[in-house]
N, C-alpha and C positions, 0 to 999 in steps of 0.2 A: 437600521442596517442598510448599507449601500450594496452595490453589486447587481449583477445581471438577474439574480433570482429573487430580488427584494419583494416580488409579488407573489412568491410561492410559499405554501405552508406544508411542512413535513411532519408527519406523525411517526416517530421513531420508536418502535416496539422492540428493537433489537438490543442485544448486549454482547459483550466480549469485543471482537475486533472487526469482523468483515462488514456487518451492518452498520455499527457505529462509525467505522471509516467512511463509509458512503455518506452517512448523515452529517459527519464533520465537513466533508467536501461541499455538500449542499449548503451547510451553514456558512462556510467561508464565502460561497458564492452569493450570499445575501439572504437565503431562505430562512424563514422562522422554523426552527427545528425543535419540536416538543418531544422530549425524551421521557418515555414512560418507564418507570422503575419500580421493582417490587417493594412494597412498603416495608420500612424498617431494615431493608437489606441492600437494595439497589443492585446495580450492575455488578456482576461477578468480579470484574477487574478492579473495582474499588479495593478489594482485599488482596490483590495480587502483588504483594510487596514483601520485604522492603525492595527498594527505597519508597519511603513516604515523604510527601512535602512537609517542610517544617513551617510553623506559623510565625508571625512577626516576632515572637519571643524566642524562636529557636527550638520550640517543642514539636515533636512529630505530630502530624494530624492523621486522619484516616484517609486521606487523598493520596493514592498510590501514584507513582510515576506512570505506570502502565495506563491506568484510567485517564490521567491528565494528557496522555499523548493522543487521545482519540475522541474527545468529547467537547472540544472548544466550541464556543458560540451557541450551545444549546440551552434549552429551558428544561429543568428537571421537575417531573411531577410524580409524587408517590402515589401508587394505585394497588389496591388488592384486587387483582384480576379475576379472583374466584368469587368476588362479591358482586351482587346485582348493581350496587352503586358504582363499583369500579368499571363494570362492563358498560354501564350507561354513559359514564364519563368518556370512555374511549369511543363509543358510538357517536356521542355529541361531538367530539373532536374530529371524528372522521368525516362528519356531514360538511365541515368547513375546510378539510384538508385537500391538498392536491395529490400528495404521495404518501403511502404507508410503506415503511420498511419493517420487516419482521423476520426473526430467525428461529422461531420455535420448532420443536419436533413436529413432523408431519401429523396433521390431525388434532394437534393440541388446541388451536384457537377456534376450531370448529365446535369444540365442547362448550365454548363460552359465547358462541355466536359472534365471533370476531374474525372469522375467516374471510377470504376474498369474496366469496359469493354473498355473505351477509352484509359486509360493509359496502360492496358495490351496489347492493340492492338499495342501500340508504342514499348513496351518492354514486350514480353511474359514471361520473367524470373522474372518479378516483383511479389513481394509478397504484397498484398494490404489488409489491415485490417481496416474495418469499425467498429467503436465503437459507439453504440447508447444505449438509454435507453431500448428499447424493441425489438431491432432486425430490420432486413430489411423487414419482413413480419408479418402478424398477425393484430388483430383489433386495436392494440395501436401502430403500427409501426411508426406513424407520430407524436405521442405525445412526448413533452418534458420531460425530466427527470433530476433530481438532486439526489445526494447521500442520503440525509435525507429522501426524499419521497420513495426511493427504499428500504431503511432500513425498512420502515414501510410496504410497499406493499409486500416485500420479506419475511416478517415474523420475521426479526431480533428483532424488537421492542417488539414483543409478547413474546420473551423469555428473554429479557433484561430488568431489573428494579426490584423494590421492589414488592414482592407479595401482592395481594389484602388482605386487612384486617390488614396490618402492616403500621406503620407511614411512610409517604412518598411514599405510594403504587402508582404504575403507570408505564407505559412503559418509557424507557429511551434510547435514541440514544447512540451509541458508540462515544467517545470523539474525535475521528479522523474520516476522511471520509473513512471508512473501505471498503465500496462497490466500490467506485472510486479506491482505492488502490489495491484491489483484482482484480478488472477488469483490471487494468494496469498490474498486474502480469500475469493474464491469457493471456492477449494480447501478452505479452513478451514470454511466453511458446509457444503460438500458432505460432508466426512468427518465432521462432527459430526451431520449429518443421518443419515448411514449408521450411525453409532455409536448413535443413538437408535432407528433401526430394528432394529439387531441386538439391542438389549435387549429387543425384542418377539418377534423371529423366531429369534434365535440364529445368524443367518446374516451373513456379511460381504458385501461388494459391491465392484464395480469401477467406478471413476470416470474417465471419459475428458474431460479439460478442455483446451481450446484457447485460446490467447491471442487469436486472430482472432475466435473466438466471443464472448469476453469484451469485446473492443474494440467489436464489433457491438451487443452488449447495452447497453454504456455509452452509446451514441448517445442513448438515452432520449428526452427531449423533442424533440431535433433529428430523430431518425428519425420520430417520430410527427407532428411538424410537416410533414415531407415527405410522409407517408403520407396525411395528411387534406387536404393542400392540393395536392399534385402539384409544388410548387416545391422547388427544391434549396437547402437552407440554405447560407449563405455566412459568410465571416469577418466579424465585426462588432466586432472589437477587444474592448473591455471592455463593450460594450453588450449587455445581456440581450436575447435575441430575442423574448421574450414579456412581459416585465414592465419597466415604466419609471416613473420614472427609476432606473436602475441602471447606474452607470459610475464611472470615475475622473474626478474633477473638479479643475480647478486652483483653489488658494487662493493667498493672497498669498505664503505662505512655502513652498509645495510642493503637495501633492496630498491629496485626501481621497476615500476610497471611500463612496459613498452607495447603499443598497439598500432603496429604498422598495418595499414588498411589497404594498400594497393601497391602496384609495382613501381609507380613513380616515387612513393614514399620510401620504398626499399632502397631505391637509387640514392636518395638523400641520407638515409639511415647508414647504409654501408659506407658512404663517403665520410660521414661524421665520425664513424668508428675507425677511420683510417684504413679502410679496406674496400676501395671503390671497385676492385676486381670481382668481389662477390656478386655484384649486380650484372657482371658480364659472364659469369659462370652459368652454363646451361642448367646446372642443378638447382640454381637459386634465382634465375632471371625472371621466372614467373611465379605467381602465388601457387599455382598447382604443383610446380616443381618444388617449390619450398616446403609445401606440406608433405610431398612424398619423400623428400630428402631431409626432413627435420632432424633426424638422429645425427646427421653430419653437421648441419648449420648450427644447431642449438649449442653444442659445446664451444663451438668457435666464437659465438657471440658471448657466451658466459666468460670465456677466458679473457676476451678484450675488455668487457665491462668491469671486471674485478681490479682493473689496474688504476681506477679513479674513483673520486667520491660522487655521491648522488647529486649534489649541487652543481658540480662541474659537467657531468653527463647531461643533467636536465637543462642547463643553460645552452649547451651546444645543440641538443636536439630540438628544443623549442625554436631556437634561432632558425633551424631549417625546416620547421613546420612538421616535425615528426611527433605524433602524439605520445606523451609520456607523463608519468605522474608518480609522486611519492605515495606510500601507503599510509594515509592519515589515520590516526585514532579519532574517535569521536570528538574529543576536545580539539584535535587538530582540524578536523572539518569546520567546526564552529569558529576557529580562529583564522581560517583561510581569508585572505583579504577580499577575494571575489565574493565569497559567501557573506561576508560582513557588508560589502558594498551593496549586495542585492537585499540586504535586510531580512534575511531568512530567519534570524532570531529576533523575537520581539518579547516584551514584558507586558503582560496584561493585568489590570487591577483584579485583585482577589480578595474576598472578604476575610480570609483567615491569615494569609501570608503577606498582605499588602500588594504584592505583584507576584505573578507566576510566570516563568519563562516558557515560551511556546516557539517550536519550530513551525513556521507558517506555511501557508499554501504557496506553491511556486507559480500560480497562475496570475498573470498580470493583464489587465484590460485597460486600454486607453480611454474608452468612453464610459465604462462602468467599473471603476476601480474598486477593488475589495478593501474592506476595512476589518480590522481585528481589535474588537473591543470587548468581548465577552469571554471570560475565562471558563474552562470547564465547570459546570454548576455543582454546588453542594447537593447532596441527596435531598430532593424535595424542596430545593430553594425557590421554586416557582409554582408550588402547588396551590397556594391561596390565590395567586394571580390568575392562574389558568381556571381554577374552579369559579372564581368571581366572574370571569369573562363568559364562561359557558352559562352561568346563571343569568347574567344580564342579557345574553342573546336569546335565552329562552323567554325572558319577560318581553323583550322587544318583538320577538317572532310571534 
């Protein structure tokens, strides 16, 4: 593997999404990521289907689309963590690893001598990251969590969805497991920061990462809007709470997303719609005024945009550098010329299917380019390889 982390080894004891997402990012960056899976069962997400990948003969396999989305580039080792042999294998791997990722319930790994204190006693340079729903302490530390419930508990659902009083009103979850994904991103940032510190101090570290903490941090401008105003943010559908006009607008043959970001863009937007006077109207001349008077401005924009097709409006708005976009389906995203030009979709060799499609990392490095060579592994695909390596190291040591 190439990439800026080709010198790093990661022991991935996590499953589902948050921890594996971090592990996949590290694998994309070139790290050797050894995924430890429950013998005979594997990661829970292997069974989270349909859909399941089809083999080269067109028959369904046991590789779910969910699992395939988050385990690229790793090596899979089957381990019975409750056995002495399994625990010893994990300790042996920890001795030569740089990073451990785990998302077991609080206290579980301590029962097997695989907790942070035990493994860092073996390898003081180890960076050990625990990912849980609520953290290692506090009144909910031992509770189980999933993305959907944390979207609710962490406030995201309260600001996502159609406003009360409108058709279809109610909270709405995000269409991807965004808390899991962002927790994985924070985990990656944290372990890389600890890796940089270790280069200076020679010491590893312990990272306690909670999904609810991540969800709280993600409230971003909505939390600060509340803190500076005292008001409770509410669902506004697709309307931005602070910047206008930003919304989904009807056009003659569908809908268009428009994201005017400043007053200069609004001047160009108004002119493109044939209403340059809007930009001179004191009700709309500034962003603050547009937010305050959105109930007047919004229907005026809608009435104008309904007169023409999406392609026509998009061409005119792009020409004057007003941000706008169609609402793509997932296939539409993958068909976008820009996405294809950036090669975000790749096909990697797979032992069952011949090749498996992968939406790859968006990170690009000039000096240490990423390579995408290894598909998400079959359960236990690398067990013999890793066990043989550990045995050889013991003989040599």
